[in-house]
C-alpha positions in Angstrom: -11.5 -27.1 79.3 -12.7 -24.9 76.4 -10.8 -23.5 73.4 -12.1 -20.1 72.5 -10.9 -18.7 69.1 -12.2 -15.9 66.9 -11.7 -16.6 63.8 -10.7 -14.7 60.6 -10.7 -11.3 59.0 -14.1 -10.1 57.9 -14.9 -7.2 55.5 -18.5 -6.3 56.3 -20.9 -3.7 54.9 -22.6 -2.4 51.8 -20.1 -2.2 48.9 -17.2 -4.1 50.5 -16.8 -6.3 47.4 -14.4 -3.5 46.2 -11.9 -4.8 48.8 -11.4 -8.0 46.9 -8.3 -7.0 44.9 -6.6 -5.7 47.9 -7.3 -8.9 49.9 -5.9 -11.0 47.0 -2.8 -8.9 47.1 -2.5 -9.3 50.8 -2.7 -13.1 50.6 -0.5 -13.4 47.6 -3.2 -14.8 45.4 -2.4 -13.9 41.7 -4.3 -16.6 39.8 -7.5 -17.5 41.7 -10.1 -20.2 40.8 -13.6 -18.8 41.3 -15.8 -21.5 42.7 -19.5 -20.8 42.2 -22.7 -22.2 40.7 -24.7 -21.6 37.5 -27.4 -19.5 39.2 -24.9 -17.1 40.8 -23.1 -16.8 37.5 -26.3 -16.2 35.6 -27.2 -13.5 38.1 -24.1 -11.5 37.0 -22.4 -11.7 40.4 -19.4 -13.6 39.1 -18.9 -10.9 36.5 -18.8 -8.3 39.3 -16.2 -10.4 41.0 -14.1 -10.8 37.9 -14.3 -7.0 37.3 -12.9 -6.4 40.7 -9.9 -8.7 39.9 -9.1 -7.0 36.6 -8.3 -8.4 33.2 -4.8 -9.7 34.1 -5.8 -11.7 37.1 -5.3 -15.2 35.7 -8.6 -16.2 37.2 -10.5 -19.3 36.2 -14.2 -20.2 37.0 -15.7 -23.5 38.1 -19.5 -23.0 38.1 -20.8 -26.5 38.5 -21.4 -26.6 42.2 -24.4 -28.8 42.9 -27.0 -27.8 45.5 -25.5 -30.3 48.0 -21.8 -30.4 47.0 -20.4 -33.9 46.6 -17.1 -35.7 46.2 -17.3 -35.8 42.4 -17.6 -32.0 42.3 -14.6 -31.8 44.6 -12.6 -34.0 42.2 -13.6 -32.0 39.2 -12.9 -28.6 40.6 -9.6 -29.8 42.2 -8.4 -31.0 38.8 -9.3 -27.6 37.3 -7.4 -25.9 40.2 -4.3 -28.0 39.5 -4.3 -27.9 35.7 -4.9 -24.2 35.7 -2.0 -23.6 38.1 -4.2 -21.6 40.4 -2.8 -20.4 43.8 -6.0 -19.6 45.7 -9.8 -19.9 45.6 -12.5 -17.3 45.6 -15.8 -18.9 46.7 -18.8 -17.0 45.5 -22.3 -18.1 46.4 -24.2 -19.7 49.2 -23.0 -22.4 51.6 -22.8 -25.0 48.8 -20.2 -23.1 46.8 -18.2 -22.0 49.9 -18.2 -25.6 51.3 -17.2 -27.0 47.9 -14.4 -24.4 47.7 -13.1 -25.6 51.1 -13.1 -29.2 50.0 -11.1 -28.2 46.9 -8.7 -26.2 49.0 -7.9 -29.4 50.9 -8.0 -32.0 48.2 -6.1 -30.0 45.6 -3.1 -29.7 47.9 -3.3 -33.1 49.7 -3.2 -36.7 48.5 -6.0 -39.1 49.3 -9.8 -39.3 48.8 -12.2 -36.8 50.4 -13.2 -39.3 53.1 -9.6 -39.3 54.5 -10.2 -35.7 55.7 -13.7 -36.3 57.2 -13.9 -35.5 61.0 -15.7 -38.8 61.7 -12.8 -40.7 60.0 -10.2 -38.9 62.1 -9.3 -36.7 59.1 -8.6 -33.5 61.0 -5.0 -34.7 61.5 -4.6 -35.1 57.7 -5.4 -31.4 56.9 -2.3 -29.3 57.0 -1.2 -25.7 56.3 -0.7 -26.7 52.7 -4.4 -26.1 52.2 -5.0 -23.5 49.5 -6.1 -20.1 50.7 -9.8 -19.3 50.3 -11.6 -15.9 50.1 -15.3 -16.4 50.7 -18.0 -14.1 49.3 -21.4 -15.1 50.4 -24.4 -14.3 48.3 -27.0 -15.7 50.7 -27.6 -15.1 54.4 -27.8 -18.5 56.0 -25.0 -20.9 56.4 -22.3 -18.5 57.6 -19.7 -20.9 55.9 -17.6 -17.8 55.1 -16.4 -17.7 58.7 -16.8 -21.4 59.5 -14.0 -24.0 60.2 -15.8 -26.8 58.3 -17.4 -27.9 55.1 -20.3 -30.3 54.8 -19.8 -32.5 51.8 -21.4 -35.8 50.5 -19.0 -38.6 50.0 -19.2 -41.1 47.1 -20.7 -43.6 49.6 -23.6 -41.2 50.3 -22.5 -40.0 53.8 -22.8 -36.3 54.4 -19.7 -35.5 56.5 -17.9 -32.6 58.0 -14.4 -31.6 56.8 -13.3 -29.6 59.8 -10.0 -27.9 60.6 -8.6 -24.5 61.4 -6.8 -24.7 58.0 -10.2 -24.7 56.3 -11.4 -21.3 57.7 -11.3 -18.8 54.8 -8.5 -16.3 55.1 -11.0 -13.5 54.7 -14.7 -13.2 54.4 -16.1 -10.4 52.2 -19.7 -10.0 53.4 -21.5 -7.5 51.2 -25.2 -7.4 51.8 -25.7 -5.8 48.4 -25.1 -9.2 46.8 -28.2 -10.6 48.5 -30.6 -7.8 47.5 -33.3 -9.3 45.3 -32.7 -12.9 46.5 -35.9 -14.8 45.9 -38.3 -14.8 48.8 -38.4 -18.5 49.4 -34.6 -18.8 49.3 -34.4 -15.8 51.7 -36.8 -17.6 54.0 -35.0 -21.0 53.9 -31.5 -19.6 54.3 -32.7 -17.2 57.0 -34.2 -20.0 59.0 -30.8 -21.8 58.6 -29.2 -18.8 60.3 -31.8 -18.9 63.1 -31.2 -22.6 63.6 -27.4 -22.0 63.9 -27.8 -19.3 66.5 -30.2 -21.4 68.6 -28.3 -24.7 68.4 -24.9 -23.1 69.1 -26.4 -21.3 72.1 -28.0 -24.5 73.4 -24.8 -26.5 73.1 -23.5 -27.4 76.6 -19.9 -26.4 75.9 -18.6 -23.4 77.9 -18.1 -20.4 75.7 -19.8 -17.2 76.9 -18.5 -15.0 74.0 -20.1 -17.5 71.5 -23.3 -17.4 73.5 -23.5 -13.6 73.3 -22.7 -13.6 69.6 -25.4 -16.3 69.0 -28.1 -14.5 71.0 -27.4 -11.2 69.2 -27.5 -13.0 65.9 -30.8 -14.5 66.8 -32.2 -11.1 67.7 -31.2 -9.6 64.4 -32.5 -12.6 62.3 -35.8 -12.9 64.2 -36.6 -9.2 63.9 -35.6 -8.9 60.2 -36.3 -12.2 58.4 -39.9 -11.4 57.5 -38.9 -7.9 56.3 -36.2 -9.5 54.1 -38.7 -12.0 52.7 -41.5 -9.5 52.0 -39.2 -6.6 50.9 -36.3 -8.3 49.0 -34.7 -4.9 48.3 -34.6 -3.7 51.9 -31.0 -3.1 52.6 -31.3 -2.8 56.4 -33.0 -6.2 56.5 -30.4 -7.7 54.2 -27.5 -6.3 56.3 -29.0 -7.7 59.6 -29.7 -11.1 58.0 -26.1 -11.3 56.7 -24.8 -10.4 60.1 -27.0 -13.0 61.8 -25.7 -15.6 59.4 -22.1 -14.7 60.1 -22.7 -14.6 63.8 -24.3 -18.0 63.9 -21.2 -19.5 62.2 -18.8 -17.6 64.5 -20.4 -19.5 67.3 -20.0 -22.9 65.5 -16.9 -23.7 67.7 -19.4 -24.6 70.5 -20.8 -27.3 68.2 -24.4 -27.8 67.0 -26.9 -30.5 67.9 -29.7 -32.8 66.8 -31.2 -30.4 64.3 -28.1 -30.7 62.3 -27.4 -34.4 62.9 -30.8 -35.1 61.5 -30.6 -32.6 58.5 -27.1 -33.8 57.6 -28.3 -37.4 57.6 -31.5 -36.8 55.6 -29.7 -34.4 53.2 -27.2 -37.1 52.5 -30.0 -39.6 51.7 -31.9 -37.1 49.5 -29.5 -34.3 48.3 -32.4 -32.5 46.6 -33.7 -31.4 50.0 -32.6 -27.9 51.1 -30.6 -27.8 54.3 -32.1 -24.6 55.7 -35.6 -25.9 55.1 -34.8 -29.2 56.9 -33.4 -27.2 59.8 -36.5 -25.2 60.1 -38.6 -28.3 60.1 -36.5 -30.1 62.8 -36.0 -27.1 65.0 -39.2 -27.1 67.0 -39.0 -30.9 67.9 -35.4 -30.7 68.9 -35.8 -27.6 71.0 -38.7 -29.3 72.8 -36.5 -32.4 73.4 -33.7 -30.2 74.8 -35.9 -28.4 77.3 -35.1 -30.9 80.0 -31.3 -30.8 79.5 -29.5 -29.8 82.8 -27.5 -26.9 81.2 -30.7 -25.6 79.5 -32.5 -25.5 82.8 -29.7 -24.3 85.0 -28.7 -21.5 82.6 -32.3 -20.6 81.8 -31.5 -20.9 78.1 -35.1 -21.1 76.9 -35.9 -17.9 78.7 -32.9 -16.2 77.2 -33.9 -17.4 73.7 -37.4 -15.9 74.3 -35.9 -12.6 75.3 -33.8 -12.4 72.1 -36.8 -13.3 70.1 -39.0 -10.7 71.8 -41.6 -13.3 72.9 -43.4 -14.1 76.2 -41.2 -16.6 78.0 -39.8 -20.1 77.5 -43.1 -21.8 76.7 -43.5 -19.5 73.7 -40.3 -20.5 71.9 -41.3 -23.8 70.2 -44.7 -22.5 69.0 -43.0 -19.3 67.8 -40.6 -21.3 65.7 -43.4 -23.2 64.0 -45.5 -20.1 63.5 -42.5 -18.3 61.9 -42.0 -21.1 59.3 -45.7 -20.9 58.5 -45.7 -17.1 58.0 -42.7 -17.4 55.7 -44.5 -20.0 53.6 -41.9 -22.8 54.3 -42.9 -26.4 54.8 -43.5 -27.2 58.4 -43.4 -31.0 58.1 -41.4 -33.7 56.4 -44.5 -35.2 54.8 -44.7 -32.0 52.6 -41.3 -33.0 51.2 -42.4 -36.6 50.5 -40.3 -38.0 53.3 -41.9 -41.2 54.6 -41.6 -43.1 57.9 -39.7 -46.0 56.2 -36.7 -43.7 56.0 -36.5 -43.3 59.8 -33.9 -46.1 60.4 -31.5 -44.7 57.8 -32.0 -41.1 59.0 -31.3 -42.2 62.6 -28.3 -44.3 61.7 -26.7 -41.3 60.0 -27.7 -38.9 62.8 -26.1 -41.0 65.5 -22.8 -41.0 63.5 -22.9 -37.3 62.7 -20.4 -35.0 64.5 -23.2 -32.6 65.6 -24.9 -35.5 67.6 -22.1 -35.3 70.2 -22.6 -31.6 71.1 -26.4 -31.7 71.6 -27.2 -30.6 75.2 -28.9 -33.9 75.9 -27.9 -37.3 74.6 -30.4 -38.6 72.0 -31.1 -42.3 71.7 -32.7 -44.2 68.8 -36.0 -43.8 70.5 -35.5 -40.1 71.0 -34.6 -39.6 67.4 -37.7 -41.6 66.4 -39.9 -39.3 68.5 -38.3 -36.2 67.0 -38.9 -37.5 63.5 -42.5 -38.3 64.2 -43.0 -34.9 65.7 -41.5 -33.3 62.5 -43.7 -35.2 60.1 
């Protein structure tokens, strides 16, 4: 049996930031907490958001989101939410700010430590409708967290876990590609490859959900044909729109689950939070796709051929080389060694990957030996 559910209200297009005040009114948010990071605030985007809210909004700002959001940041922002008597959250930034906002939405309205809401701890039952409403405004095109039902957060014990529930889905996503214009090329590349990884992994997941498959393939087509243009021409609005759409589409398909790319990147990102999630996904993607080629659902449904068609390349055998070549053309690292990841970390990475929620929805079960081979191939 499959549960197919789409998902939340999305305002999409150039200039849709102007809908923010109306969305706050619709949701009854009168005193929001803006959750963001110092870079987004320094870029002036938070000022644009506050200007849309007006001078009497009662808004507060938490701008200390770390690159990989953690339990301490959730505690700090939750305390600001409560002491400021805020009634909703506006997440402004990339996946880190949006995921942190989701964690705050849960923890500010529920008792218990963050781990009690983690999926791998059975926490989905502990998240209720008391969760604070979130409006998500992405400023990168990669994670798609603005339409996702989960947040990836690092616990105090170092585990990188998913906080997943229908109550965590933002009440509205305001996807304005204008907010990504001028994003630095390397960040555009890394977040863009994150979107590509999402589209590919959700499509390869063995769960039955044809609408998600179609959304993921169209997202892949858009990202693959526009990512280099977005990197090389940062002000190209057409490329920015298509990359933001691809990011959103990959996340709309998350309900199918992900796979070994994400179980590995979640694990390694928990070990070393300085590593960028999208960059790790780009590195792991070729080895994982190669591993999954022999999965029964991949063969029976000709999924590699369908990926190749969306990417505009010559057949299933071209997919893995094309992924590696794309990272090279974008100037991204193509191996873990370039990030100073050494073989002695393999046991810890594999332990975390086996426990990660994405491990269970890979199209082919991965053993310790399989993960070891994928890590070696990704060095």
